[in-house]
C-alpha positions in Angstrom: 13.6 23.3 -2.5 16.4 20.9 -3.2 16.5 17.7 -5.2 18.4 15.3 -3.1 21.5 13.2 -3.9 24.7 12.8 -1.9 25.2 16.5 -1.8 21.5 17.6 -1.9 21.7 18.7 -5.6 19.6 17.8 -8.6 19.4 14.1 -9.4 17.4 11.3 -10.8 18.0 7.6 -10.6 17.3 5.0 -13.3 17.6 1.3 -12.9 18.7 -1.1 -15.7 16.1 -3.2 -17.5 12.6 -1.8 -17.0 13.1 1.8 -16.1 12.6 2.6 -12.5 12.6 6.3 -11.6 12.8 8.1 -8.3 12.8 11.8 -7.6 13.4 13.1 -4.1 12.8 16.7 -3.2 13.9 18.2 0.2 12.9 21.5 1.8 13.3 23.0 5.3 10.2 25.0 6.1 9.0 26.3 9.5 11.3 24.0 11.5 10.2 20.9 9.6 12.3 19.1 7.0 10.0 18.0 4.1 11.1 15.1 1.9 8.8 14.4 -1.0 9.3 11.1 -2.9 7.9 10.4 -6.4 8.3 7.2 -8.3 9.3 3.7 -7.2 11.4 2.7 -4.2 13.0 -0.6 -5.0 16.5 -2.3 -4.9 17.9 0.2 -7.5 16.4 3.4 -6.0 16.4 2.8 -2.2 20.0 3.9 -1.8 19.1 7.3 -3.1 16.2 7.6 -0.7 18.6 6.5 2.1 21.2 9.2 1.2 18.5 11.9 1.1 17.0 10.9 4.5 20.6 10.9 6.0 20.9 14.5 4.7 17.4 15.4 6.1 18.4 14.0 9.5 21.3 16.3 9.7 18.8 19.0 10.6 17.9 17.2 13.9 16.1 17.9 16.1 13.8 19.2 13.4 11.1 16.6 12.5 11.5 14.9 9.1 8.2 14.6 7.2 8.5 12.0 4.5 5.8 12.4 1.9 5.3 9.1 0.1 2.0 10.1 -1.7 3.9 10.1 -5.0 5.3 6.6 -4.6 3.9 4.0 -7.0 5.8 1.0 -5.6 7.5 0.4 -2.2 9.6 -2.7 -2.1 11.4 -4.4 0.8 14.6 -2.3 0.4 12.4 0.8 0.8 10.8 -0.7 3.9 14.3 -1.3 5.3 15.2 2.4 4.7 12.0 3.6 6.5 12.8 1.4 9.6 16.4 2.5 9.7 15.6 6.2 9.5 12.7 5.9 12.0 15.3 4.6 14.5 18.0 7.1 13.3 15.7 10.1 13.9 14.7 8.9 17.3 18.3 8.4 18.3 19.0 12.1 17.4 16.0 13.4 19.3 13.9 13.9 16.2 11.0 12.0 14.6 10.3 10.6 11.1 6.7 11.3 10.1 5.5 9.3 7.1 2.7 10.6 4.9 1.0 7.6 3.3 -2.6 7.1 2.3 -2.7 4.8 -0.7 -2.3 1.1 -1.2 1.1 1.0 -3.0 2.6 2.2 0.2 0.2 1.2 3.0 -0.1 -2.4 1.9 3.6 -3.3 2.2 4.0 -1.2 5.4 1.1 -3.1 7.0 2.2 -6.5 5.8 5.7 -5.9 7.2 4.3 -4.7 10.5 6.0 -1.3 10.2 2.6 0.3 10.7 3.1 -0.5 14.4 6.5 1.3 14.4 6.3 4.2 12.0 4.5 7.5 12.7 2.0 7.4 9.8 -0.2 10.2 8.7 -2.9 10.4 6.1 -1.9 13.8 4.8 0.8 16.4 4.8 -1.0 18.9 7.0 -1.5 16.4 9.8 2.1 15.3 9.6 3.5 18.8 9.8 1.3 20.0 12.6 1.2 17.0 14.8 2.5 17.4 18.4 5.0 14.6 19.1 7.5 13.3 21.6 10.4 11.7 19.7 10.4 7.9 19.9 6.8 7.7 21.2 3.9 6.5 19.0 1.6 9.2 17.7 -1.9 9.2 19.0 
C-alpha cells in the first residue's frame, strides 16, 4: 500500500488556519486500483487528491475504486476532482467507482447532481466486484 503524493510516497497535507488533514492510500490489488481517502477534501487538500487520482489512472484500463468512507467533509473543489477523474478514467477505457454511503459525501454529491454521473457504490465489496462497461452508468 502506498500513501499518495506526486510520486506515490508517504504524505499528509495540512491547511493553514483550522487544520485540515487528508490522507490518501493507494494499492493495486487483483487488477483494481484502490484509493482510500481519510479526512477533509476542501480547497487546500483537493490538489493532493487530484494528484493521487492521476497516479491511480496511470494503471488504466484497471478500474479505480475511490473509497470515500473516511471523508468527513467534501467541498466543491473535491466535487470538481471527482467529475474530472470520472471523465478522465472513461477517456482511458477505465472507470472510477466511488464508495460513499454517508451524509458528508452523499449530500454534496446529490446536491451537485454528480450522483447522476458518478458510479456510486454503498460499500467496497460491491465496488470491487461490480461488472461494468467504461463510460456507462452502473445498474
